[in-house]
N, C-alpha and C positions, 0 to 999 in steps of 0.2 A: 201609454194608453192612447186609444184612438181619439182624435180631436173632437169627434161628434159626441163623445161621452162627457166632455167638459164644456157644455154649451155655454156660451158667453151671456152676460146680462145685456140689458138694454144699452144702446150706444149713446154717446154724448157728442155725436157728430162724426161723419165719415172722415173728415179730414184729420181730426185728432186720432181716430182709430187707425188710419193708415200711417200716421206719424209714429204712433206707438208700435205698429207692426214693423216699420222700417227700423225703429230704434231697437226692437228686439233682435232683428237680423244683425244689426251692427254689434249688439252685445254678444251675440253668438260668434261673430267674427273676431271679437276681442278674446273670447274665452277659448276658441278653438286652437290657436297656436300654442296655448299653455299646456296642452295635452299631447305629449310626444311619445308616450309609451314608457316601459320599464327602464330602458337604457338611460334615458335622460334623467331619471330619478336616482341613479346610482351615485353614492357619495364616496366610493372607493377609488383609489388610484388606479387599480387594475380593473379591467372589465370582467364580467362573469365568464365570457368566452376565454379570456386569457387565463383566468383561474382554473377553469375546467381543463384547458390544455395542459396546464402545469400539473394538475392532479393526475391526468391520464399518463403524462410522462413519468411521474413519480410511481404510479402503479406499474408501468413497464419496468422501471429500474427495480422495483420491489420484487417482481417475478424473477428477474435475473439473479438477484441476490439470493432468493429462496432456492433457485436451482443450484447455485454454487454451494449453498449450505447443505442441500440434500446430497450433493456429490461428496462433500466433506464427511457427512454422516455415514455415507456408504463406505468411504475409505476407512473410517473409524471401525466399522464392523469388520473390515478386512484385517485391520491391525489387531483387533481383539481376538480374531479367530486363529492367530498364530503367535508364537513367542516374538514379541516386538520390543524395540528399544523404547524405554519409558519416556525419554526426552522427545522422541518422534511423536509418540502419542500425545504428550503435553503440547507440542506445537500444533497438532491437529485440533486439540481442544481450544487453544488460543485463537486459531483461525475461525473455528465455529463461533466463538464468543465475538470476534470482530464482525462476522457476517450478521449475527443476531443484533448487534448494536446498529449496523447499517440498516437492517430491517426496521428497527425501532425508530431510527432517524427518519426514514421515509414515511413511516406511519405518522410520526409527529408532524411532518410537513403536510401530509394529507389532512390531518385533524385541523391544523392551523388554517389551511386554505379553505376547507369546508366550513370552518367557523366564520371565516370572512364572507363566504357566500351566504351563510345563514343570516349574518348581520346585514348584509346588503339587501337580501330579499325581504327581511323584516322591515328595513327602512323603506323600501319601495312599497311594501304592503301598507304601512302606516300612511305614507303620502297618498297612496291611491285611495285609501279610505277617507282621508281628509278631502281629497278632490271629489270623491263621490258625495260626501255630505254637503260640500259647497254647491255642487251641481243640483243636488236634491233641494237645497234651500232656494237656489235661483228658480228652479222649476216650480216649487211651491209658491214662491212670491209671484211668479207669472200667473199661476193658476188662480191665486187669490185675486189678482188684478182683473183677470178675465171674468171671474165669478162676480166681482163687484159691478162690472159693466152690464151684467144681465144675460139671460139666455138667448136674447135676440141679437147680441152684438155681432156675432159672426155673419148672421144674415144681413145686418145693416151694412157691414163692411163690403159684402158682396154686392148688395143692391146699390151701394153708393158709387159703383163703377160708372164712368162716363161713356165707356164704349165696350164693345165685346172683348177686344184685346185687353182692356184694362181689367175687365172681369176675369179673364183667364189668368192674368198676372197676379191679381189678388188671390185667386183660388190657389195658384201655384205657390205663392209665398206662404199661405196658411198651411198648405199640405207639407211643404218643406220643413216648416217649423215643427209640425207634429212628428214627421218622420225623423227629424234630427233629434228631437227630444227622446223619442223611443230608442233610436240607435245609440245615442250617447249613454242613456241609462243602462241599456243592455250591454254595451261594451265595457263600461266601468264594472258592472256586476260580474261579467265574464272574466275580466282581468283579476278582480278580487278572488274569484274561485280558483283561477289558475295559479295565482301567487300563493294562496293558501295550500294548494296541493303540492306546489314546488317546495314550499317551506316544510311541509310534513316529510317530503321525500329527502330533503337535505338533512333534516333532524334525524331521520332514521339512519341515513348514511353516517352521520356523526356518531350516533350511538354504536353503530357497528365498528367504526374506527376506534372508538374508545375501548370497545371490547377486545379488538385485536391488539391495541396497545397494552392493555392489561395482560393479555396472553404473552406478549413479547417480554413484558417486565418479569413475568413469572419464569419464562424460559431463560432469560439472562441470569436470573437468580439461580436457577438450576445449573446452568453452565458454569457459573462462578463456583458453585459448590463442587461440581465435578473437577474444575480446575484446581480447587484447593486440595481435593483428594489426590489429584495427580501430582501436585507439588509435594504433598506429604509422601507419596510413593517415591517421587524423585529423590527427596531427602533421605528416605530409607535406602533407596538404591545407591546413593552416594556413600552412605554409611557402610553399606555392604561392600562398595567398591574399595573403601579405605581398608576394610577388613581383608578384602581380596589382595590388596597390595601387601599387607602384612603376611598373608598366606603365601604370596609369591616369593617373598623373602625367605619364608620357611622352606618352600619347595626348592628354591635355588640352593639353600644350605643342604637340604636333604639330598638333592641330586649331586652336589659336590662330594658329600660323604659317600654316596653310592659309587660315583666314578672313582673316588679314592680307594674304595674297597675293591673294585674290579681291577684297578691298577696294582694294588697290593697282591690280589690273587694271581694276577698274571706274573708279577715278579716272583712269587713263590713257586709258580708252575715252572718258570724258566730255571730257577735254582734246582728244583727237583729233577728236571730233565738233565741239567748239567751234572748233578751228582750221579744220576743213573748212567750217563755216558761214561763217567769216570770209573764206575764199578762194572761196566759192561752190561747193565740191564737194558732191556728194550723199552723205550718210552711208549706210553699208551697211544693207540691209533687215533688219528684225527677223524672225527665223525661229521664235520661240517666244513664246507668250503664254499667259495664263490660259485661253484658249479651247481650248488643247491638252490640258488636264488630262484624264487617263483615256484618251488616244489614242496615247501614245508607244509605239514598239516597244521591246522589251527589248534591252539591249546584248548580252546573251548568255543563252542558255537554261540553266536550272539551278534547283536548289532554293535556298531562302533560308538562308543561314548565320546571319544576324541581321537584325533589322528596325530601322527608324528609331525613335528615341526612347530612353526609359529602359528598361534591362533589369536586373531584379533576379535575381541568381543564387542557388541554394540556400544557398550559404555566406554570404550577406548582401552580396556584392559588388554594387555598382551601377555599371553601364556606361551611357554616353551615346553613342548612335550618331547621326551626322548623315547617314547614308546607309543603304543596304541592301547586305548581302553576298550575292553570288550564287555558289554553288558550281559549278565546272565543271573538267574536266581541264586540267592545265597545257598551255599552248599553244593553247587554244581561241580562235578569233578573237573580238574584241570590236568591235562596230559602233557608229557614231554614231547617236543616237536622232533627231537632226534636223540639218539643214544648219547649218553654223556656221564660225567661224574659229578655228584653232588658236592659242591664246594661251600655252600651255605644253605642251611635249613633251619630257620628259626626267625625270631622277631628282628626287625631292623627298623631303627628309629625313622618315623615318618611314613613308612610303608606297611607296617604291621608284619604279620608272618610272611616270610619271603623264602623263595627257593632260587638258587643260582646253580646252573649246570655249566661245567666246562667241557668243551668239545674238542680241545686241542688246538695248537697253533694260534692262540689268541682269540678264539671264537667262544662266546658265552651267550647263553639265553637266560633271561631273568623273568621270574613269575612273581609279580608284586600284588599287594592288597589281597592276600589270601585270608581265608577264615581259619583253615587248619592246614598244617604241613603233614604230608604223608610219606616223606622219605627221610633218610638219615645221612648226615654228612659223611663223605668218604665212600659212599656206596655208588656202584654203577647202576644206571637206570637205562631202560630200553625206550625207544620211540613208542609213544602211545601209552606208556605207563603213567598212572595217576601220581602226581607229585603233591597235590593238595586240593583244596576246594575254594570256590569263589567267595570272597568276602567283600570288603569295601562298603558295607552298609552305612557306615558313618561318614562317608565322603560326600562332597557336593554332587558327584556324578551318580551316587546311589550304588547299589550292588553291582560290582564289576571287578575284573582283574586287569592288571596292566602287564602287557607283554613287551619286553625290550630284547633287542639283539645287539650285541657288541662284537665288532670285528676289527682286526688290525688294518690300519690304513697307511700304505707306503712304508711298511716295516716298523711303524711306530706302535704306541700303546693302543689298546682296543678303544674304539669310540662308538657312540650310538649310531645305529643304522635305522633306516625306515623299515620296520617289520613287514609292511605291505609289499615291499620289493622281494621279500623272501617267502612269504606265505603264498599259498595257492590263491588264485583269484576267487572272490566270493561267488558262490554258486557252482564251482567246479568240483565240489565234493571235498571231504576231509581226508 
């Protein structure tokens, strides 16, 4: 407030008034060094600037982790859009869980750092308020003293000057004291307002961080649930794998029986040719040879369910196929790829209804997983003639038929060949 509005009372001597004026200036000189701003009031080991830098660094790490997690989630969408290995999907989930835990850790750090800032600012605010009340008390005490001296005290102080320079000094001292009282009170009030605003800002940030932390806790819980589902799926997958191993044993046994059957058929064919030679009969013509490789018509049109040879599945299962699986709707006609003699037309253990054609000289074509058989053993069939219909509905590959081709190798028993080496290339016509 302006000095002229607190007019002093009547004086008790210019000397004593000047002494009190000088004493007041000395008192201000003692009080002034105690006010050094908010930094000096901090009771924390780290300065607010250091805490702020740490929070900014944590926010930078948080953004990096979130970007990595977003990339993992994108990869997960790619995994889900195709037939994927369950264990690979589970590893992706675990990586997402790890990233979410890192996000949660960064948010916890930010919450802790911001809480320290809130506590520090609150402490500064309380100290500033105490300092403000102390200065207000000092100012009130001085105003009461001036009031007790009477409204003419200031005039007496000025009139008591012994020279013009003394008068100017006294006026300057009085003016400085009034200006300093005003600036001190204004500065402390301004600081209190700034600290209150900063405290509100930090409290709002803390509330936001708490909300983010709750979101991350919820996200981690959801990811754990997904991980549990994936672990359950993996457990089921491993159970299926165990069943697959059992199935592999069965397939191996079935293939052994089938190979044994073809060997027995070839042995009987050779005996029949030998008897025919002894009686002078002409053996049947050979309808298939290595010169026909790449020219045979497909027994049925469709996509490949599996190929000849070794197949390694994502779960580590190794399958050995001695033919090719061709997908087609149930009941689709299956045609002979070459002229031949029906040497088997009926059910065969593990493969269901089966047709085997002998083409002479140890060449055989096999038509497996049929739904119905359309030929009779011992009859001759022509290329393109229907030998049966597509079955396989109860297999893991779904409706399909398996085509195998057996040929002699080095004069030995017929062995399984890659049918794709004998069939016409896909797209070249039937």
